[in-house]
C-alpha positions in Angstrom: 109.6 149.4 148.4 107.0 148.1 146.1 104.5 145.6 145.9 105.5 142.8 143.7 104.2 142.6 140.1 103.9 138.9 140.7 101.6 138.7 143.4 98.1 137.5 143.3 95.4 137.3 145.9 92.7 134.6 145.5 89.8 133.1 147.5 89.9 129.3 148.2 87.5 127.4 150.4 86.5 130.5 152.5 90.1 131.8 153.0 92.3 134.4 151.2 95.6 133.5 150.0 98.5 135.6 148.8 100.6 133.8 146.0 103.8 135.2 144.4 104.5 133.6 141.0 108.3 134.1 141.0 109.1 132.7 144.6 106.1 130.2 144.1 105.3 130.7 147.8 101.7 131.5 149.4 100.4 132.9 152.7 97.0 132.5 154.1 95.9 135.9 155.2 93.2 137.3 157.3 90.2 139.2 155.8 91.4 142.3 157.6 95.0 141.8 156.6 94.0 141.3 153.0 91.9 144.6 152.9 94.9 146.5 154.7 97.3 145.0 151.9 95.0 146.0 149.0 94.5 149.3 150.6 98.1 150.0 151.0 98.9 148.5 147.5 96.5 151.3 145.9 98.0 154.1 147.9 101.6 153.5 149.1 102.7 150.0 150.0 105.1 151.6 152.7 102.0 152.8 154.7 101.4 149.3 155.7 104.5 149.4 157.7 102.9 152.0 159.8 99.5 150.1 160.3 100.9 146.8 160.8 104.7 146.7 161.1 104.7 142.9 162.0 102.7 142.0 158.7 104.9 144.4 156.7 108.1 142.9 157.7 106.9 139.5 157.0 105.9 140.5 153.6 109.2 141.9 153.1 111.3 138.9 154.5 109.2 136.6 152.0 109.7 139.0 149.1 106.0 139.9 148.7 107.1 143.4 149.1 110.5 144.3 147.3 112.9 147.1 146.9 111.8 149.5 144.2 115.1 149.0 142.7 114.7 145.6 141.8 113.7 144.8 138.0 111.5 142.0 138.3 111.1 141.4 134.8 114.9 141.2 134.3 115.1 138.6 137.1 112.9 136.5 135.0 114.7 136.9 131.9 118.0 135.9 133.8 116.3 132.9 135.4 115.0 131.8 131.9 118.4 132.0 130.3 120.2 130.0 133.1 117.6 127.1 132.3 117.4 127.4 128.5 121.1 127.9 128.0 122.2 125.0 130.1 124.8 123.1 127.9 125.2 120.0 130.4 122.2 118.3 129.2 120.8 117.4 125.8 117.4 116.2 124.6 117.2 114.4 121.3 113.9 113.4 120.2 113.7 111.0 117.2 110.7 110.3 115.0 111.8 106.8 113.6 108.4 106.7 111.4 105.7 109.1 110.7 103.5 106.0 110.1 100.9 104.9 112.7 98.6 102.0 113.6 95.8 104.4 114.6 94.3 107.6 112.9 92.9 109.7 115.7 90.6 112.6 114.5 92.5 115.3 116.5 96.0 114.2 115.1 97.8 117.1 113.6 100.5 114.8 111.7 100.5 113.7 108.3 100.9 109.9 108.4 103.4 108.7 105.8 103.0 104.9 105.3 106.4 104.3 103.8 108.4 106.5 106.3 111.2 104.5 108.2 114.4 105.3 109.6 117.0 104.2 107.1 120.6 102.5 107.8 122.2 105.9 106.8 120.1 107.9 109.3 120.8 105.4 112.2 124.6 106.0 111.3 124.1 109.9 111.3 122.3 109.8 114.6 125.0 107.6 116.2 127.6 110.0 115.0 125.8 112.8 116.5 125.5 111.0 119.7 129.3 110.2 119.6 130.0 113.9 119.3 127.7 114.9 122.0 128.6 112.5 124.6 132.5 112.8 124.3 132.1 116.6 125.1 133.4 116.9 128.8 130.6 119.5 129.5 128.0 117.0 128.7 126.4 115.3 131.9 123.2 113.9 130.8 121.7 112.8 127.5 117.8 112.1 127.2 116.8 110.1 124.0 113.1 110.3 123.4 111.1 108.6 120.7 108.0 110.1 119.2 106.2 109.9 115.7 104.0 108.5 114.3 104.0 105.5 116.4 107.7 104.8 117.4 107.2 101.0 118.2 106.0 100.3 114.6 109.7 99.2 113.7 111.1 99.0 117.1 113.3 96.1 116.4 115.2 97.4 113.2 114.9 101.1 113.8 114.9 101.9 117.3 116.9 99.2 119.0 120.3 100.2 117.2 120.0 103.8 118.5 119.4 102.8 122.0 122.3 100.3 121.9 124.5 103.2 120.5 123.4 105.6 123.1 124.1 103.2 126.1 127.5 102.3 124.8 128.7 105.9 124.1 127.2 107.1 127.6 129.0 104.4 129.4 132.2 104.8 127.7 132.1 108.8 128.5 130.6 108.5 131.8 127.4 110.6 130.7 124.1 109.7 132.6 121.2 108.8 130.1 117.4 108.2 129.9 115.3 106.6 127.3 111.6 107.7 126.8 108.8 107.0 124.5 105.5 108.6 123.6 103.5 106.0 122.3 99.9 104.6 122.0 101.1 101.5 124.1 99.1 99.2 121.7 102.3 97.2 120.4 104.3 96.4 123.5 105.3 93.0 123.7 107.5 90.6 125.6 110.4 91.2 123.3 110.1 95.0 124.1 110.1 94.5 127.9 113.0 91.6 127.8 115.1 94.0 125.6 115.3 96.9 128.2 115.7 94.3 131.2 118.4 92.7 129.4 120.2 96.0 128.9 119.4 97.4 132.6 117.6 100.2 131.2 114.4 101.6 132.7 112.6 103.5 130.1 109.7 105.9 130.7 106.5 106.3 128.9 103.6 108.6 127.8 100.8 106.6 126.8 97.6 108.2 125.9 93.9 107.2 126.3 90.9 109.0 124.9 88.7 108.7 127.8 87.1 105.6 129.4 86.8 102.4 127.3 83.5 103.3 125.3 84.7 106.7 124.2 88.3 105.7 123.8 87.2 102.9 121.5 85.4 105.3 119.4 88.5 107.4 118.5 91.2 104.7 118.6 90.2 101.3 117.2 92.0 98.4 115.3 88.9 97.8 113.3 85.2 98.3 113.3 84.6 95.6 115.8 87.7 95.8 118.0 88.9 98.8 119.9 92.3 99.2 121.6 91.5 100.2 125.2 91.7 96.8 126.7 94.9 96.1 125.2 96.5 99.3 126.1 95.4 99.2 129.7 97.1 95.6 129.9 100.1 96.8 128.5 100.5 99.8 131.0 100.1 97.3 133.5 103.0 95.1 132.1 105.2 98.2 132.1 104.5 99.3 135.6 104.8 95.9 137.0 108.4 95.9 135.3 109.3 99.2 137.2 108.9 101.3 134.2 107.3 104.6 134.8 104.1 105.6 133.0 102.5 108.9 132.4 99.1 107.9 131.5 97.9 111.0 129.6 94.0 111.3 129.3 93.1 113.4 126.2 89.9 114.9 127.3 87.1 116.9 125.6 83.7 117.9 126.9 82.3 114.7 125.3 84.5 112.2 127.2 85.5 113.7 130.3 82.6 112.9 132.4 83.5 109.2 133.5 87.5 109.3 132.9 87.7 108.5 136.8 86.8 105.0 135.7 90.2 104.4 134.2 91.9 104.3 137.5 89.5 101.4 138.5 91.2 99.2 136.1 94.3 99.3 138.2 92.7 98.0 141.4 94.7 94.7 141.0 97.8 96.6 141.0 99.8 96.8 144.4 99.4 100.2 146.1 103.2 100.8 146.1 103.7 100.1 142.4 100.9 102.3 141.6 102.3 105.3 143.6 105.8 105.1 142.3 105.2 104.0 138.6 101.8 105.6 137.5 100.8 109.3 137.0 97.7 110.1 135.3 97.7 113.3 133.6 94.8 115.2 131.9 95.2 117.4 128.8 92.3 118.9 127.1 92.3 118.3 123.0 93.1 121.5 121.7 90.5 121.5 118.8 88.0 121.4 121.9 89.5 124.1 123.8 87.2 127.0 124.9 86.5 129.3 128.0 83.8 126.9 129.9 83.7 125.4 133.2 85.0 121.9 132.2 87.7 122.4 134.9 85.3 121.6 137.7 84.5 118.2 136.0 88.3 117.5 135.8 88.7 118.3 139.2 85.8 115.7 140.3 87.5 113.0 138.3 90.8 113.7 139.7 89.5 113.5 143.4 88.0 110.1 142.5 91.2 108.9 140.9 93.3 109.9 143.9 90.9 107.9 146.1 91.8 104.8 144.0 95.4 105.5 144.9 96.6 106.9 141.7 98.5 110.2 141.7 97.2 112.8 139.2 98.9 115.7 137.5 97.3 118.8 136.2 100.4 120.2 134.4 100.0 123.7 135.9 102.4 126.0 133.9 105.9 126.4 135.0 107.3 127.8 131.7 110.4 129.3 133.3 112.0 127.0 135.7 110.7 124.1 133.9 110.5 125.3 130.3 109.5 123.4 127.3 112.1 121.0 125.9 111.9 123.2 122.5 112.7 126.4 124.4 116.1 124.9 125.3 119.3 125.3 123.2 120.3 121.7 123.7 117.3 120.0 122.1 116.5 118.9 118.7 113.8 116.6 116.9 115.1 114.6 113.9 112.5 113.4 111.8 113.0 109.8 110.0 114.1 111.6 106.9 116.8 113.8 108.6 114.8 116.9 108.9 115.3 119.0 111.9 112.9 120.6 114.1 112.4 121.8 117.7 108.9 121.3 118.4 106.8 118.0 118.2 103.6 119.7 118.5 103.4 120.9 114.8 103.6 118.8 111.6 106.7 117.4 110.3 106.7 118.5 106.5 109.9 119.2 105.0 108.8 122.9 104.0 108.5 123.6 107.7 111.9 122.1 108.8 114.3 124.1 110.7 117.3 122.5 109.4 118.7 118.9 109.0 121.5 116.4 110.2 124.4 116.0 107.8 126.5 113.1 106.9 129.0 113.8 109.8 126.2 113.8 112.4 126.0 117.8 112.8 123.0 119.5 113.5 122.6 122.4 110.8 119.9 125.0 111.7 118.9 126.8 108.3 118.5 130.6 108.3 119.9 131.2 111.8 116.7 129.5 113.1 118.2 128.2 116.6 119.3 131.7 117.4 116.0 133.3 116.2 114.1 130.8 118.5 116.4 131.4 121.6 115.9 135.2 121.4 112.1 135.1 120.8 110.9 135.3 124.2 110.1 138.5 126.3 109.1 140.3 123.4 105.1 139.9 123.9 104.2 143.2 125.3 101.0 141.8 127.6 103.3 139.1 129.2 105.8 141.7 130.5 103.2 143.4 132.9 101.5 140.3 133.8 101.5 138.8 137.2 102.0 135.2 136.0 104.9 135.8 133.7 107.4 133.8 135.8 105.3 130.6 135.4 103.4 131.4 132.1 105.8 133.4 129.9 103.2 133.4 127.4 103.5 129.7 126.6 106.5 128.3 124.9 109.0 129.8 122.4 106.8 128.2 119.7 103.8 130.6 120.8 106.5 133.3 120.9 108.0 132.8 117.5 104.5 132.6 115.9 103.3 135.7 117.4 106.6 137.6 116.5 106.4 136.5 112.9 102.5 137.7 112.8 103.3 140.7 114.5 100.3 140.2 117.1 100.0 140.5 120.8 98.5 137.6 122.6 97.6 136.0 126.0 97.2 132.3 126.5 94.6 133.2 129.1 92.7 135.5 126.6 93.4 138.4 129.1 90.9 136.9 131.5 91.8 137.4 135.2 89.3 134.8 136.1 91.3 132.2 134.2 94.6 133.5 135.7 93.3 133.2 139.3 92.3 129.4 138.1 96.1 129.0 137.5 97.0 130.4 140.8 94.6 128.3 142.7 95.9 125.2 140.9 99.3 126.2 142.0 98.5 126.7 145.6 96.5 123.3 145.6 99.5 121.7 144.2 102.0 122.9 146.8 99.7 121.8 149.5 99.2 118.4 147.9 103.0 118.2 147.6 103.3 119.0 151.2 100.9 116.4 152.3 102.4 113.6 150.1 105.9 114.5 151.9 104.4 114.1 155.2 103.0 110.7 154.2 
């Protein structure tokens, strides 16, 4: 028998917790048992059976202690393959334009003012939807709009694609969904009425850059007019129409302090609507990322937000069971000009494209790109011996590809065990919170 590679012991609120990142289970352990476990781990884990057979047997039953014959890394590989090679779902992301009505300082994209979806591109995408949904193996088609700002030319360039999706999915008995990543400023009555008339309930990711004053410094209409008030008003319109909104707070060390005040804007919304249709989600602006104690400030804000009746997500990693969309074989990003990509977190210049959509609506991956990407995981040596492999896996396949191409080893937590412990603590707190919500 052996002690699982994926175990961690952390200290939370004067209690010790044993957590396994593959099973995603935890156990509260007495300090004496913790010392016994660590002593046995460093010598021979089977010695624990002699000292405390009941504790030992429980750890075996819950797979904190496992057979020495089990190849744990291989189990993670097989799990990842079952998720990423699932052929019954397809996620198509479309950038109908790379133009935008704002210019945020941290945006990595090149805004192209003249960029629009042409009729020929709409036709190509329509053919792809037809071919994909007619496949008997296809059960669920997700259509997502990104950009640029995808609502700039909503009526002309987005509506026809959604109508085509709905028609083909209904015809072929395929479930479907529609989502938008948008700044939320351009939502209007036509937009709401369109979805209600088609009986489609889209979901949204809408970003704010901190509370009002800080947000308006980054995202403004002109020198005298910010966008915060209008965006908040539109989020309320969406959730009051039963459209789910993930309100993403892009935070930095400069704007994080009073982000909890955003939740106070929704005090006039009924509690049941807030609980069902609104989720706040904190993401640090990557240009501001550094090894500091800002997580403590984030935690303080999230506690206050929860007190105001709004759920909060920390987006702790789960990169195997819930891998990034770009890790999955059945996903693609089509730019307004037909260029093909896998990831939306990089710029969309033609020089960096992975392929293109042809006249027949086929996705053509150049230079064997798709297969190279699907086979790029589990090649980063530090990951293969890490206790967080089943939930982190070195980030996404974009990280893995870039590291492989540059022949560098890396760790998204800088090899810092304190940061890894923070992830484990967040995971445990998330499990506890989910259990409490279920009881409520």
